[in-house]
C-alpha positions in Angstrom: -8.9 19.6 -40.7 -6.6 22.3 -39.2 -9.0 25.0 -40.3 -11.9 23.3 -38.6 -9.8 22.9 -35.4 -8.9 26.6 -35.4 -12.6 27.6 -35.8 -13.6 25.4 -32.9 -10.9 26.7 -30.7 -11.9 30.3 -31.6 -15.4 29.6 -30.4 -14.0 28.1 -27.1 -11.9 31.2 -26.5 -14.9 33.5 -27.1 -17.0 31.6 -24.6 -14.1 31.5 -22.1 -13.6 35.2 -22.4 -17.0 35.7 -20.8 -16.5 32.9 -18.2 -13.4 34.7 -17.0 -15.6 37.6 -15.9 -16.9 35.4 -13.1 -15.2 35.8 -9.7 -12.3 33.5 -8.7 -13.2 31.1 -5.9 -11.0 29.5 -3.3 -10.9 26.3 -5.3 -8.6 23.7 -6.8 -9.7 21.7 -9.9 -8.2 18.3 -10.7 -8.6 17.4 -14.4 -7.7 14.2 -16.2 -8.6 12.5 -19.5 -6.5 9.5 -18.5 -9.1 8.1 -16.1 -12.8 8.2 -15.4 -12.3 8.0 -11.6 -10.0 9.9 -9.3 -6.5 8.4 -9.5 -4.3 7.5 -6.5 -2.2 10.6 -7.1 -5.3 12.9 -7.0 -6.6 11.1 -3.9 -3.4 11.7 -2.1 -3.3 15.3 -3.2 -6.9 15.8 -2.0 -5.9 14.6 1.5 -2.8 16.8 1.7 -4.6 19.9 0.4 -7.1 19.3 3.3 -4.2 19.5 5.7 -2.4 22.5 4.3 -5.4 24.5 3.0 -8.6 23.2 4.8 -10.7 26.0 3.3 -10.0 25.2 -0.3 -12.8 23.6 -2.3 -11.7 20.7 -4.5 -13.5 19.8 -7.8 -12.5 16.6 -9.6 -13.2 16.3 -13.3 -12.1 12.8 -14.5 -13.3 11.7 -17.9 -11.7 9.8 -20.8 -12.5 11.0 -24.3 -15.0 8.4 -25.7 -14.0 6.4 -28.7 -17.4 6.6 -30.5 -18.6 9.7 -32.5 -21.6 10.5 -30.3 -19.4 10.3 -27.2 -16.9 12.7 -28.7 -19.7 15.2 -29.6 -21.1 15.0 -26.0 -17.6 15.4 -24.6 -17.5 19.0 -26.1 -20.3 19.9 -23.6 -18.2 18.4 -20.8 -15.4 20.8 -21.9 -17.6 23.7 -21.1 -17.7 22.4 -17.5 -13.9 22.3 -17.4 -13.8 25.9 -18.8 -16.1 27.1 -16.0 -13.9 25.6 -13.3 -10.7 26.8 -15.0 -12.2 30.3 -15.1 -13.1 30.3 -11.4 -10.3 28.3 -9.7 -7.0 29.4 -8.2 -5.2 26.1 -8.8 -5.5 23.5 -11.6 -3.7 20.2 -11.4 -3.6 17.9 -14.5 -2.1 14.4 -15.2 -2.5 14.4 -19.0 -2.8 16.8 -21.9 -6.0 18.8 -21.5 -7.2 20.7 -24.5 -8.9 23.5 -22.5 -5.9 24.0 -20.2 -3.4 24.4 -23.1 -5.4 26.3 -25.8 -7.1 29.0 -23.7 -5.7 32.2 -22.3 -6.3 32.0 -18.5 -6.5 34.5 -15.7 -3.0 35.6 -14.5 -3.6 34.2 -11.1 -4.6 30.7 -12.2 -1.7 28.3 -11.3 -1.4 25.1 -13.4 0.6 22.1 -12.3 1.2 19.1 -14.5 1.9 15.9 -12.5 1.7 13.5 -15.6 0.3 10.0 -15.1 3.6 8.1 -15.5 6.2 8.0 -12.8 9.0 8.5 -15.3 9.9 9.0 -19.0 11.1 5.7 -20.3 9.4 5.9 -23.6 9.3 9.1 -25.6 6.0 11.1 -25.8 4.6 14.5 -26.5 6.9 16.7 -28.6 9.4 13.9 -28.7 7.2 11.8 -31.0 5.7 14.3 -33.4 5.1 12.8 -36.8 5.9 9.3 -35.5 3.3 6.4 -35.5 2.6 6.9 -31.8 2.6 10.7 -31.9 0.6 13.6 -33.4 1.4 15.4 -36.7 3.4 18.6 -35.9 0.7 20.8 -37.5 -2.0 19.4 -35.2 0.2 19.7 -32.1 0.9 23.4 -32.9 -2.7 24.2 -33.6 -3.7 22.5 -30.3 -0.9 24.3 -28.4 0.0 20.9 -26.9 1.3 21.2 -23.3 1.2 24.9 -23.0 0.4 27.1 -19.9 2.1 24.9 -17.2 3.6 26.8 -14.3 5.3 23.6 -13.2 5.8 20.1 -14.4 6.6 17.5 -11.7 9.1 14.6 -12.2 10.8 12.2 -9.9 14.5 12.7 -10.5 17.1 14.9 -12.2 17.7 12.3 -14.9 14.2 12.9 -16.2 14.4 16.7 -16.5 16.1 16.7 -20.0 13.5 14.3 -21.4 10.5 16.3 -20.0 12.0 19.5 -21.3 11.7 18.2 -24.8 8.5 16.2 -24.3 6.5 19.0 -22.8 8.4 21.8 -24.7 8.8 23.5 -21.4 11.8 25.3 -19.9 13.8 23.1 -17.5 13.4 25.7 -14.8 9.8 24.8 -14.6 10.4 21.1 -14.3 10.8 20.1 -10.6 12.1 16.7 -9.4 9.7 16.6 -6.4 8.3 13.1 -7.0 4.8 11.9 -7.6 2.2 11.4 -4.8 2.2 7.7 -5.5 5.8 7.5 -4.4 4.7 8.3 -0.9 2.0 5.6 -1.1 4.5 3.0 -2.4 7.1 3.9 0.3 4.6 3.9 3.2 2.3 1.1 2.1 4.7 -1.3 0.5 4.0 -3.9 3.2 0.2 -3.3 3.4 -1.3 -6.1 1.3 -4.8 -6.1 -0.3 -6.7 -8.9 1.5 -9.5 -8.8 -1.2 -7.0 -9.7 -3.8 -5.9 -12.8 -1.9 -9.5 -13.9 -1.4 -10.1 -13.7 -5.2 -6.7 -15.3 -6.0 -5.7 -17.5 -3.0 -3.1 -19.2 -5.2 -0.8 -16.1 -4.8 -0.1 -17.5 -1.3 1.0 -20.9 -2.6 3.6 -20.2 -5.2 6.3 -17.8 -6.3 4.6 -14.9 -8.1 5.8 -13.4 -11.4 3.9 -10.3 -12.2 4.1 -9.2 -15.9 3.0 -5.5 -16.5 3.5 -4.6 -20.2 3.2 -1.1 -21.5 0.3 0.0 -23.8 1.0 -0.8 -27.4 -0.9 1.3 -29.9 -1.8 -0.8 -33.0 0.7 -3.5 -32.0 0.4 -7.1 -30.9 1.5 -8.2 -27.4 3.8 -11.2 -27.7 2.9 -13.6 -24.8 3.6 -17.1 -25.9 7.4 -16.9 -25.5 6.9 -16.0 -21.8 3.9 -18.2 -21.1 5.4 -21.4 -22.5 8.6 -21.0 -20.5 7.1 -20.8 -17.0 7.0 -23.9 -14.7 3.5 -23.5 -13.2 4.1 -26.1 -10.5 6.4 -23.6 -8.8 5.3 -20.2 -10.2 2.2 -18.1 -10.8 2.3 -15.9 -13.9 0.1 -12.9 -13.4 -0.6 -10.8 -16.4 -1.6 -7.2 -15.6 -2.3 -5.5 -19.0 -2.7 -1.8 -19.6 -6.4 -0.9 -18.8 -6.9 0.4 -22.3 -5.6 -2.8 -23.9 -8.2 -5.7 -23.9 -6.5 -9.1 -23.9 -7.9 -12.6 -23.8 -5.8 -15.7 -23.0 -6.8 -19.3 -23.7 -4.6 -20.7 -20.9 -6.1 -21.3 -17.4 -2.6 -21.4 -15.9 -2.1 -17.7 -16.4 -3.8 -15.2 -14.1 -5.2 -12.4 -16.2 -6.6 -9.5 -14.1 -8.2 -6.2 -14.8 -9.7 -5.7 -11.4 -6.9 -4.7 -9.1 -4.3 -2.0 -9.8 -0.9 -3.0 -10.9 0.6 -1.4 -7.7 -1.5 -3.9 -5.6 -0.3 -6.8 -7.6 3.3 -5.7 -7.4 3.3 -5.9 -3.6 2.6 -9.6 -3.9 5.3 -10.0 -6.6 8.5 -12.0 -6.1 9.6 -10.9 -9.5 8.2 -8.1 -11.8 8.6 -8.2 -15.6 7.9 -5.1 -17.7 9.3 -3.5 -20.8 8.9 0.3 -21.5 6.4 1.1 -18.8 7.1 3.5 -15.9 6.0 0.7 -13.5 9.7 -0.1 -13.6 10.3 2.8 -11.2 7.4 1.6 -9.0 9.1 -1.8 -8.8 12.4 -0.1 -7.7 10.6 1.8 -4.9 9.1 -1.5 -3.7 12.6 -3.0 -4.0 11.4 -5.9 -6.1 13.6 -7.9 -8.6 12.9 -6.3 -12.0 13.3 -7.8 -15.5 12.6 -6.5 -19.0 11.0 -8.6 -21.7 11.8 -6.6 -24.8 10.5 -8.8 -27.6 9.9 -5.8 -29.9 12.9 -3.7 -28.9 14.0 -2.6 -32.4 10.5 -1.8 -33.6 9.6 0.1 -30.5 12.8 2.0 -30.4 12.3 3.0 -34.1 8.6 3.8 -34.0 8.1 5.3 -30.5 11.6 6.0 -29.2 13.2 5.5 -25.9 14.5 7.9 -23.3 15.8 5.1 -21.1 17.3 2.0 -22.8 17.1 -0.9 -20.4 19.4 -3.0 -22.6 22.1 -0.5 -21.7 21.0 0.4 -18.2 20.3 -3.2 -17.0 21.6 -5.6 -19.7 21.9 -8.5 -17.3 18.1 -8.5 -16.8 16.9 -7.6 -20.3 16.1 -9.9 -23.2 14.0 -10.3 -26.3 13.6 -14.0 -25.4 10.9 -14.9 -22.9 12.6 -18.2 -22.1 15.8 -16.3 -21.1 13.8 -14.0 -18.8 12.3 -17.0 -17.0 15.8 -18.7 -16.7 17.1 -15.6 -15.0 14.3 -15.9 -12.5 14.8 -19.6 -11.9 18.5 -19.0 -11.3 17.6 -17.0 -8.1 20.7 -14.9 -8.5 19.2 -11.4 -8.8 21.4 -8.5 -7.5 19.3 -5.5 -6.5 22.4 -3.4 -5.9 22.0 -2.4 -9.5 19.2 -0.1 -8.4 21.5 2.1 -6.4 22.6 4.4 -9.2 19.3 4.2 -11.0 17.4 5.5 -8.0 19.8 8.4 -7.6 19.3 9.3 -11.2 15.6 8.8 -11.7 14.1 8.6 -8.2 15.8 11.3 -6.2 12.5 12.2 -4.4 11.9 8.7 -3.0 12.6 9.8 0.6 10.7 13.1 0.4 7.1 13.7 1.2 6.3 14.2 -2.4 2.6 15.1 -2.0 3.3 17.8 0.6 6.1 19.3 -1.6 3.7 19.7 -4.5 1.0 21.4 -2.4 3.7 23.8 -1.1 3.9 25.1 -4.6 0.4 26.6 -4.3 0.4 30.4 -4.5 -2.7 31.2 -2.4 -3.4 34.8 -1.6 
């Protein structure tokens, strides 16, 4: 397997050698395998680049790696398109691990910025989870030069830098707590509600809204019954917003299960937000929403994936393995958001900055 990978990478490098002979253009390329459409972070960056560098051309390459064999084969040809734009761009911005970004030797003047698709580093990832169930084998990660070639990695606070240093195997000097573009959106648009959402779900105007946004669980079951059975639906709406890559069906008409609207839009309507190991916890803090943690698989998750931030230690009053206990905390109405003060300083130091503008200021354009 490793030998085959090395042969394929060698072929890519030979092709890329000739592509690099093409002239560099005044161009920025966005690349993601996390989404098939331009994410909010990229949309905001596109707008800011237009302000600071109106003559720069922007190319957006958004495509998930398909699950089926034919799709994976065809994806190889899509990689050639990425290679062309990497060879002819001045700036590359990514939000995920991109094979062609990490394994190839680029022109010296190509600047690569990693903005990662999660706002923080609650769960471990990258080099932190090598040889774990949720990670890659060390041999594969080394062969694929995982997370190499970044000039900068962007994070949202100083408390995240040590975790990113290990996860990306990147010197801490290159990890900048400038904040994600979506921080600007959440701060500026927190009171701008999506009217289409209300038209589709008018009940959100009628009751207290509990929005549950669980993290993606690879090869694990999402435990829902403990939470669903504890809610008083005469007073509360329970809105389940699963990870887009985790298909779920619920045989209970009382629960709102939605894949249409982004979690950020739902959280604006939330009176309470429940999550677990997802970075939406930080988004909830920016929105200043009461936040609780339903940690039904805490021991297993901590062992198999690993945690950088342990909510049972950071926010023990609002964390539980018991869904009934979580709902009881909500019903008590005694939530104290002062607990966010120190957490924001630690993990969200860029909340008051213009994060998008600060990222674009990093561009080295001659």
